[in-house]
TIRO-2110 file (N, C-alpha, C; in Angstrom, 1 decimal):
// TIRO-2110
3.8, 7.7, -49.8, N, 1, A
3.0, 8.6, -48.8, CA, 1, A
3.6, 8.0, -47.4, C, 1, A
4.2, 8.8, -46.6, N, 2, A
4.5, 8.6, -45.1, CA, 2, A
3.3, 8.3, -44.3, C, 2, A
3.2, 7.8, -43.4, N, 3, A
2.2, 7.6, -42.5, CA, 3, A
1.5, 9.1, -41.6, C, 3, A
2.5, 10.2, -41.2, N, 4, A
2.6, 11.1, -41.3, CA, 4, A
1.6, 12.0, -42.4, C, 4, A
1.9, 11.6, -43.2, N, 5, A
1.3, 12.6, -44.4, CA, 5, A
-0.4, 11.6, -44.5, C, 5, A
-0.3, 10.3, -44.2, N, 6, A
-1.6, 9.8, -44.1, CA, 6, A
-2.5, 10.2, -43.1, C, 6, A
-1.9, 10.5, -42.0, N, 7, A
-2.7, 10.7, -40.7, CA, 7, A
-3.3, 12.3, -41.0, C, 7, A
-2.5, 12.8, -41.8, N, 8, A
-2.7, 14.2, -41.9, CA, 8, A
-3.7, 14.5, -42.8, C, 8, A
-3.7, 13.7, -44.1, N, 9, A
-5.0, 13.8, -44.9, CA, 9, A
-6.3, 13.3, -44.5, C, 9, A
-6.3, 11.7, -43.3, N, 10, A
-7.2, 11.5, -42.7, CA, 10, A
-8.0, 12.8, -41.9, C, 10, A
-6.9, 13.4, -41.3, N, 11, A
-7.5, 14.3, -40.1, CA, 11, A
-8.1, 15.4, -40.4, C, 11, A
-7.5, 16.0, -41.6, N, 12, A
-8.3, 17.1, -42.3, CA, 12, A
-9.4, 17.0, -43.5, C, 12, A
-9.9, 15.7, -43.3, N, 13, A
-10.4, 15.0, -44.5, CA, 13, A
-11.6, 15.3, -44.1, C, 13, A
-13.0, 15.7, -45.1, N, 14, A
-14.5, 15.9, -44.3, CA, 14, A
-15.0, 14.9, -44.5, C, 14, A
-14.7, 13.5, -43.4, N, 15, A
-15.3, 12.5, -43.4, CA, 15, A
-16.6, 11.9, -42.5, C, 15, A
-17.7, 11.7, -43.5, N, 16, A
-18.5, 11.3, -42.4, CA, 16, A
-18.6, 10.1, -41.9, C, 16, A
-19.5, 9.5, -40.7, N, 17, A
-19.5, 8.6, -39.8, CA, 17, A
-19.4, 7.5, -40.4, C, 17, A
-19.8, 7.3, -41.8, N, 18, A
-19.8, 6.0, -42.3, CA, 18, A
-18.6, 5.9, -43.1, C, 18, A
-17.8, 6.8, -43.5, N, 19, A
-16.8, 6.7, -44.4, CA, 19, A
-15.7, 6.2, -43.2, C, 19, A
-15.9, 7.2, -42.0, N, 20, A
-14.9, 6.6, -41.0, CA, 20, A
-14.7, 5.2, -40.7, C, 20, A
-16.4, 4.7, -40.5, N, 21, A
-16.5, 3.0, -40.1, CA, 21, A
-15.5, 2.6, -41.0, C, 21, A
-16.1, 2.8, -42.3, N, 22, A
-15.3, 2.0, -43.6, CA, 22, A
-13.9, 1.9, -43.3, C, 22, A
-13.2, 3.0, -43.0, N, 23, A
-11.6, 3.4, -42.5, CA, 23, A
-11.3, 2.6, -41.9, C, 23, A
-11.9, 2.6, -40.4, N, 24, A
-11.9, 1.9, -39.2, CA, 24, A
-12.0, 0.1, -39.8, C, 24, A
-12.4, -0.3, -40.6, N, 25, A
-12.9, -1.6, -40.7, CA, 25, A
-11.5, -1.9, -42.1, C, 25, A
-11.0, -1.0, -42.9, N, 26, A
-9.8, -1.4, -43.4, CA, 26, A
-8.6, -1.4, -42.9, C, 26, A
-8.5, -1.0, -41.8, N, 27, A
-7.5, -0.7, -40.7, CA, 27, A
-7.6, -2.0, -39.8, C, 27, A
-8.9, -2.6, -39.6, N, 28, A
-8.6, -3.7, -38.9, CA, 28, A
-8.5, -4.8, -39.6, C, 28, A
-9.0, -4.8, -41.0, N, 29, A
-8.7, -6.0, -41.9, CA, 29, A
-7.0, -6.0, -42.1, C, 29, A
-6.5, -4.9, -42.4, N, 30, A
-5.2, -5.0, -42.7, CA, 30, A
-4.3, -5.5, -41.5, C, 30, A
-4.7, -4.7, -40.1, N, 31, A
-3.9, -5.7, -38.7, CA, 31, A
-3.9, -7.2, -38.9, C, 31, A
-5.5, -8.1, -39.2, N, 32, A
-5.6, -9.0, -39.2, CA, 32, A
-4.7, -10.1, -40.4, C, 32, A
-4.5, -9.3, -41.5, N, 33, A
-3.5, -9.8, -42.6, CA, 33, A
-2.1, -9.9, -42.3, C, 33, A
-1.6, -8.6, -41.5, N, 34, A
0.0, -8.6, -41.2, CA, 34, A
0.1, -9.8, -40.1, C, 34, A
-0.9, -9.7, -39.5, N, 35, A
-1.1, -10.9, -38.3, CA, 35, A
-0.6, -12.4, -38.7, C, 35, A
-1.4, -12.3, -39.6, N, 36, A
-1.4, -13.9, -40.7, CA, 36, A
0.0, -14.1, -41.0, C, 36, A
0.4, -13.0, -41.9, N, 37, A
1.8, -13.4, -42.1, CA, 37, A
2.8, -13.2, -41.5, C, 37, A
2.8, -12.6, -39.8, N, 38, A
3.9, -12.5, -39.2, CA, 38, A
4.2, -13.3, -38.3, C, 38, A
3.0, -14.7, -38.0, N, 39, A
3.0, -15.1, -36.8, CA, 39, A
2.7, -16.7, -37.2, C, 39, A
3.0, -17.6, -36.6, N, 40, A
3.1, -19.2, -37.0, CA, 40, A
3.1, -20.5, -35.6, C, 40, A
2.3, -21.0, -36.1, N, 41, A
2.5, -22.1, -34.5, CA, 41, A
3.6, -22.2, -34.0, C, 41, A
3.9, -21.9, -32.6, N, 42, A
5.1, -22.2, -31.7, CA, 42, A
5.6, -21.0, -31.6, C, 42, A
5.1, -19.8, -32.4, N, 43, A
5.9, -18.6, -32.2, CA, 43, A
5.5, -17.7, -30.8, C, 43, A
6.6, -17.2, -30.4, N, 44, A
6.1, -16.2, -29.2, CA, 44, A
5.7, -15.1, -29.5, C, 44, A
4.6, -14.3, -29.0, N, 45, A
3.7, -13.1, -29.4, CA, 45, A
3.5, -12.5, -28.0, C, 45, A
2.9, -11.2, -28.1, N, 46, A
2.1, -10.6, -27.5, CA, 46, A
0.9, -10.6, -27.4, C, 46, A
-0.4, -10.4, -26.9, N, 47, A
-1.5, -9.7, -27.0, CA, 47, A
-1.6, -8.9, -26.5, C, 47, A
-1.9, -7.4, -27.1, N, 48, A
-2.1, -6.1, -26.7, CA, 48, A
-3.2, -6.0, -26.3, C, 48, A
-3.6, -4.9, -25.1, N, 49, A
-5.1, -4.3, -24.6, CA, 49, A
-4.2, -3.4, -24.7, C, 49, A
-5.2, -2.4, -24.1, N, 50, A
-5.3, -1.1, -23.9, CA, 50, A
-4.2, -1.0, -23.4, C, 50, A
-4.1, -1.0, -21.9, N, 51, A
-3.2, -0.8, -21.0, CA, 51, A
-1.5, -1.9, -20.8, C, 51, A
-1.8, -3.3, -21.4, N, 52, A
-0.9, -4.1, -21.1, CA, 52, A
-0.4, -5.0, -22.4, C, 52, A
0.4, -5.3, -22.3, N, 53, A
0.9, -6.3, -23.6, CA, 53, A
1.3, -8.1, -22.7, C, 53, A
0.5, -8.9, -22.7, N, 54, A
0.8, -10.2, -22.2, CA, 54, A
1.4, -11.0, -23.5, C, 54, A
2.4, -11.7, -22.5, N, 55, A
3.7, -12.9, -23.8, CA, 55, A
2.2, -14.3, -23.5, C, 55, A
2.7, -14.6, -24.8, N, 56, A
2.3, -16.0, -24.8, CA, 56, A
2.7, -16.8, -26.2, C, 56, A
2.3, -18.2, -26.0, N, 57, A
2.9, -18.9, -27.5, CA, 57, A
1.5, -19.0, -28.4, C, 57, A
1.8, -19.0, -29.6, N, 58, A
0.7, -19.7, -30.7, CA, 58, A
0.7, -21.1, -30.3, C, 58, A
-0.7, -21.5, -30.5, N, 59, A
-1.5, -22.2, -30.7, CA, 59, A
-1.6, -23.4, -31.8, C, 59, A
-2.5, -22.3, -32.5, N, 60, A
-3.6, -22.7, -33.6, CA, 60, A
-3.7, -21.5, -33.9, C, 60, A
-3.8, -21.3, -35.5, N, 61, A
-4.5, -20.0, -35.8, CA, 61, A
-5.6, -20.1, -37.0, C, 61, A
-6.8, -19.7, -36.5, N, 62, A
-7.9, -19.6, -37.2, CA, 62, A
-8.1, -18.6, -38.3, C, 62, A
-9.2, -18.2, -39.1, N, 63, A
-9.3, -17.3, -39.8, CA, 63, A
-9.0, -15.9, -39.6, C, 63, A
-10.1, -15.7, -38.4, N, 64, A
-9.8, -14.3, -37.6, CA, 64, A
-9.3, -14.5, -36.0, C, 64, A
-8.8, -15.4, -35.6, N, 65, A
-8.8, -15.5, -34.1, CA, 65, A
-7.3, -16.7, -34.1, C, 65, A
-6.6, -16.3, -33.2, N, 66, A
-5.6, -17.6, -32.4, CA, 66, A
-5.6, -18.0, -31.4, C, 66, A
-5.3, -19.1, -31.0, N, 67, A
-5.6, -19.9, -29.9, CA, 67, A
-3.8, -19.7, -29.2, C, 67, A
-4.2, -18.9, -28.8, N, 68, A
-2.4, -18.7, -27.4, CA, 68, A
-2.7, -19.2, -26.1, C, 68, A
-1.6, -19.8, -25.8, N, 69, A
-1.2, -20.0, -24.2, CA, 69, A
-0.6, -18.9, -23.8, C, 69, A
-1.5, -18.4, -22.6, N, 70, A
-0.8, -17.1, -21.9, CA, 70, A
-1.1, -17.8, -20.1, C, 70, A
-0.1, -17.7, -19.7, N, 71, A
-0.3, -18.4, -17.9, CA, 71, A
-0.8, -19.3, -17.5, C, 71, A
-0.5, -20.3, -18.5, N, 72, A
-0.9, -21.8, -18.5, CA, 72, A
-1.9, -21.9, -19.0, C, 72, A
-2.7, -21.1, -19.6, N, 73, A
-4.5, -21.2, -19.9, CA, 73, A
-4.3, -20.8, -21.5, C, 73, A
-5.6, -21.4, -22.4, N, 74, A
-5.3, -21.1, -23.7, CA, 74, A
-6.8, -20.2, -24.4, C, 74, A
-6.5, -19.0, -24.9, N, 75, A
-7.3, -18.0, -25.3, CA, 75, A
-7.6, -17.8, -26.6, C, 75, A
-8.7, -17.8, -27.0, N, 76, A
-8.9, -17.3, -28.3, CA, 76, A
-8.5, -15.8, -28.7, C, 76, A
-8.0, -15.4, -29.6, N, 77, A
-7.6, -14.2, -29.9, CA, 77, A
-7.5, -13.5, -30.9, C, 77, A
-8.6, -12.4, -31.2, N, 78, A
-8.5, -11.8, -32.4, CA, 78, A
-7.2, -11.6, -32.5, C, 78, A
-6.8, -11.5, -34.2, N, 79, A
-5.3, -11.4, -34.6, CA, 79, A
-5.3, -9.9, -34.6, C, 79, A
-6.1, -9.3, -34.6, N, 80, A
-5.4, -7.8, -34.4, CA, 80, A
-4.9, -7.4, -33.4, C, 80, A
-5.1, -8.1, -32.3, N, 81, A
-4.3, -8.1, -30.7, CA, 81, A
-3.2, -8.2, -30.6, C, 81, A
-2.6, -9.4, -31.7, N, 82, A
-1.8, -10.2, -31.7, CA, 82, A
-0.4, -9.2, -32.6, C, 82, A
0.8, -9.3, -31.7, N, 83, A
1.9, -8.8, -32.1, CA, 83, A
2.7, -9.7, -32.0, C, 83, A
4.0, -10.3, -33.0, N, 84, A
5.4, -11.0, -32.7, CA, 84, A
6.3, -10.6, -31.9, C, 84, A
6.8, -11.5, -30.9, N, 85, A
7.6, -11.0, -30.2, CA, 85, A
9.1, -10.8, -30.7, C, 85, A
END
């Protein structure tokens, strides 16, 4: 199934709020899993926010967050907000 077919199925499905929240959690969990597989300490990454992508370097990886050095400071960033550079 392609991503367009999945999006169409979800859009036209008659899902209640609980089911939509479960779907949202599933997607967030998948993003965290993908981030864990694609980054390691020392990698250059982007921290993705709504309107910007900030470059940084991975210093440490925790269970659900990573420590990222950006602009000379270290931040704990949710793995779901990190993309490999």
